[in-house]
N, C-alpha and C positions, 0 to 999 in steps of 0.2 A: 733747302727745305729740308727737316726731319720725316719722315713720310710715315711710318709708323706713327712717331708721335706726335702728329696734327691728325694722324686720320681717329688716331685712339682717342683724343681727346674731341674732334667735334664728332663722330659719329656713335659714341660710347654706346646710346643711348637707344639705337637704329638696327635692326637684323637685317641682313642681305642675304637672298639668295639668288644663287644662278643660273636659271634654270635650263636645259642644254643637253643636247643627241650627243653632244661632241664635247667632256668637260676639259678642254684643251682650250677651247674657245675663252675660257671664265677664269686661265695665267695670267700674272701678270703683276696679280698684289695679295693673291695668296695668303702672304707669309708675313704682310702687314697687317692685314684689313683685319679690322675687330670686326666677332658677330657674323663670321661671314660662312656660305654653307654651298656646295657648289652638290646639286642636285642631274644625277643624269638618271637613263635609266639601264646601261646594263657598266658590269665591273669588266675592267682591262688592268692593263701593266699600267698607265696612268694613274687610275684609281688605287692601284694597291701602292703604288707610289706614294701618292699623296697621305695615306694613314700611315706611311712610315715615317714620315720629316718629323722632323726635331720640333720644339720649341723651342722658335728663335726669338721670340719677348717674351710674350708669357702668353699662357693659356686661353686666354680671352684672345687673343690675335690667330690662335693661332684654323687653317680650315679646317671646317670640316665636310667629308663629301656623304650625301646619303644617297645610295645606289640601289636603287626599285629592286634590282633582280637577286638584290639579301635577301630583300624584305617580303617580295611577293611574288608569285605560282608563274612559271616560265610563261602559259598562256595569254595571263592576264599583263603582265612586261610586251609580249610580243602585238596586241589590244594598242599599249600605249604607246608603246613608239612607231606603228605605225601614222599616230597622228600627230608625231611633230612635240614639240613643246606645248602646244597647246592640250594635247593627249596627258602628259604628266604634267600638269598645274592643275589638271581635270578629276585626277586620278584622290580618292580619301586617302589613300596616305600618305597623301604630300599635304592637302589641304591641314590633316592633322596633323606633322609635322611641324610646318609655319607655326601653326599654333599653341603649339606644344611649345615650341623654339622662343618665341612673343611674352606667353605670360599669357594663365586664364583672363588674368583682370588687367587692372592700370596699377597691382602692388609690381613693381620691376617691372613694366610689359617695355616690350623694344618695340617699336615701329616695325613694322614686314616690308620692307625695298625689292621685286622683284627686279634682278636685270633678265634682258634676255638677248640673242643675237640679232632676231631681225622680227619686230612687233607685228600684227596683226590686229583687225578690226575684233575679231575672235578672244584673239591675249587681251583687248585690250577693255572689252567689254564683260572679260570673267574677273580681271583684276580688282576691278571699278565698285563690281557683286561684291568681291569680298570684301573690299575696304582692303586691298592692299597698294601703295604707290607703285607704280611701273614705271621705272625707270629708264625709257624707251622714248623715240618721238613719235609723234602723234601718225595714228597708223594712217587714217585716210593722205594725210600730209608726203609723209615717206611713199607710198603706192605710187602717188602724183608722180614723184620725181624718179622713181628707179625704173616703172617702168619705159623701154627705150623707147617710145613712137611721143608719148603724153610731157617725157622726159626734156625729148629734143624739141616741141613745141612751145613749153614753158623758158629756155633756157638759149633758145639757137641767137636771140637778141644780145644776152650775158656771155658765153661762150663762146670759141672759136670753133666751131666746130668744123671739120670736112664736108666739102658743099655738099649738099645732100637732098633728097627730099619725099615727102611719105608717098608712097601708092598701093596698087596691088599688085603679087607676083606675079599678074598677067602685066599689069601697068612695068613691072620693071626692065622690060623690054625694050624701052624706047633709051636704055644707061647704055653708055656703053663699056666693054667692060672691060679692062678690072675694075671688080668693083663688089663693095659687101652688102649684102643683104644683112638685114639682123629685124626678126620676130616682136613683136611689147614685152613677149616677156619669157625667159629660158635662166639658165644655169650651168656652169663652169663650160660656157661655149655652144650649148645645145642648140641656141638660136642667132647664131650667127653663120653665113656663110659665104667662104670667098667665091664669087663668082667670076673667073678665067673668063668663060667663055657662053657663049648664048646657048649653046650646046648643054651647060653644066647647069643650067639655068632651068632646061627643059622637067627633069622628075618631080624639083618642087613646084613648077607650073601645073604638073599632073595632080599631087597631092593637091595643094592649095591657090585657087587659079586663083579667088577673090581675098585672102586672106589679105589683110592686111599689111605694109611692113614699110621700113625705113631702106632706105639707098643711099649709101655713100659712096663717095671717092674714095678708091683705094689709094693706102699713103703709104708708102714705102719705107718702114723705121724702126727704130725702136721705140716701147711700151714703157711709162713709168705710172707709179702709183705714189700717191701724197696722202696720208693717211688725217684727219680732221676731225675738228670739234665746233659746233656752233654751242657756244652759250646763250645764260638767261638777259646776257645784260648788251648779250650781240656784236661778240667780239667773238673773229675766229680763231681757234689755235689749230695749228701743223704740228704733225711731226715731220720725221725726215723720210727725202723720196726718194724710193729704190726702184731699179729695175725690175720689169717683171717678166717673170721667167714664164715661157709661152710656149706649147707645144713641144719641150725636152722629149724626143725620141724616148729616152731611157726611162722617161717617168709616164706617156701617155699615146695614147693610138691619136688622138685628138690633137690636131694641129692649131686648135683653137681654142684652148683646154692653158687655165695658167697652173703651173705646177711649181710657182713658188715668188721669193725676191730675194733680189741681189741688193743689199744696201753699199756698195762700194760700190761699184761701178760708175756711179750718177758722181764722180769726183770727179767725171772724166767731160761731166757737161761743160757750157762756155756759160760763163756769169751771165749772160743772157738767158738764156734758156731757161735757168734756174729761177729766176727772178721772173719771167713767166708762168712759168709753175706756179709759184706761187700768189701769187698776180691772179691767175685765173680760180685756185682755191678763195681766195677774199671772195671774192664778186662772186661768185656760187655758194658760199659760205652767208653773203649778205645777202642774196635773195634768201636762200630758205629760211633764213631768219627773218624777213620781211612778210614770211607766209608762213610762219606761226611753228617754225622748223627747229625743234633743241635737240642735242645729242651728237656722236657717230656719227661720220660717213666718209666716204674714198673718193678722191678722182682720177682718174684713170687718162693719160694723157699718148699721145704718140710726137714723137720729135722727126723729125723727117730728114732725109740720109741729105737728099744731097742742099736743101735748102737754110737746115736748121731749123723750121721752122716747128712753131711746137701749135696742135690741135687738141683738144680737149674731146675725146671719144666715148667717156660713161662717166656716170654717176652714182656711187649706192648711196644707199640710202639706209646704210642699216651702219652693223658692226662690224669694218673689213675684216677680212681672214686675216691680215699678218698682225694688228692690233695685239695680241698676248705676247708673240713674237718679240716686238718691237719695245712692248713695255720692259722687258729682259733688259735689249741691252740701252733703252733713256737709263732705267737703273744702273746696269753698271759704270754708268759713266758721271752718274749723281745724278739726272735731271730727273725731274716729275714726267711718266708718262702718261700720254693723254686721259687712257681709262682712271688716273687717278681723278684729275680735274672732272672727266665726266660723273666720276660718282660725288665726289666736294661737290660739284654746283647741282645735280641731279635731287641732291639731299638735303641743298638750302642750305648748306652749312657759311654761305659769306665769305669762305675764303676765296682770295683772287689770285688769279698765275701774277706772279713775278718775272723780271725780265730775265734775270739767276740762273733760276730754274727750271724756265722752258728750253724741248728738246730744239736741238741744230737743227735749221734745213738740209742740210751734210751732216750724216754717222761720220766723226773722223774716226771708228776702229771700220773693221774689217767683219762684215754679216752675212751671213746665207745663210735660206731655207729654200729645202726643196719638198716638192710631195710627190711620192711615187705611187701613182693610182694602178687601179688593177687592167690592167692590158689583156685578158682574157674575156674572152666570152661569156664564163660562166659566173655566179655567185656564188663567191669563195668564203667559208666556214673560219671564225675569228680560231678553234683548233688548230686549221689548215696552215694559216695565217702563223703560228704563233712558232710552227714547226719549220715552216719554209722560211721564215725571213726575220730567226730570232737573231738580236744584235744587231741590227741595219740600223732599224734606231727608234724612234716611236711608232709602237704601230699603232691599228686603227681601234676606234675606239668604241666600234661598236659591233655589235653579233656576226652578221652578214654581207658581205662588203659589190656590192652589186658590179657590172661594166661602170670603166672611166671613175668610181670612187676612189678616198684615198685608203691605201692599202698599209703604209711608213711615211712618214717623214725624217727627215735629219735636218739639223742644223748646225753651222757652225759661227762659232764669235775667233777673229783674228786669225784665222786657217784652223780652229782646233773645234774640233766637235765637242758639242753642249753634253753633257751627261742628260738621258733621257728619264 
């Protein structure tokens, strides 16, 4: 598929706005998507680079970057940023910007499509009120499958989870260590705890004795990620398997925090494990579809060291963090990335995937990305990071970096750094 030609032909009467705190999440198609705008709150190394990019095809296919910090006061942008994507969408500047880009009337009017990293009921309701088409799974369905406890209840008969049960922190004392304790919601590993001894549970018991949690058998092995897409016609597309880089001590102080993806190591997996991961993705995708879920999602699995048995450990019902990097890799080998299929399907173009264009389950090239996080206990400013970590990689796209948030990331293709 000539991706640039197909996109230009199919979505020329549409306008796409990727609204995000982090413009890196919007990358992968920026040089071939017509009428594509990235809207973010803060200027950064990345936004400066995007504005300098040459026109690869024609002016209608050049991404535009709208940075709120360049148009609004510092105080206003700070307030908007605290409310996340919903706050950005609500701002008068963004609403007027979208209206201006799409046209005031139906003469040359382009239909506005909003793309977000993660949907919420607030975002969904607001977009509906503005008559914008939101390209995202339904918030209610996504939340049910995203939260760890409700997810397990919905999928325990579909996917091979480790032996697990739902209880309270107090009730977790009935389990024999080691085990994994997870609260319903969390981010970057902050709601997952590896309990090695009963004594290690005492602090959580004092803080949250009656809080509901999921207790799971501790599986010793390596974790892998597979990005997926549930289409409107019921098909489930998958990307390429990557090993999840977790708890890298040079990148984070939290042993449970994901730090990146290695697309080379899955080549060492036995064929049976690869087939099992793909089967789990299809089964979960089918369940999501039957529950009216349409869009991107990702699964995490762990392969036990001794038995090589594959277990599902998590489902993420939003755009996976590695989608943009994976899109670069798939385009590098002449395949159509999941993000492109998501845009084409969500916008109702009628374009159907062809086998020859599909991403391979195992990437035939070596690729890796690592996210280095703030290991200090201080909040670091953008200016401080720009000086201390200059030329390290792609620097943070936010103004202030809290502990364990990303400072910079590196990306490699065939053992060579990708220019940031």
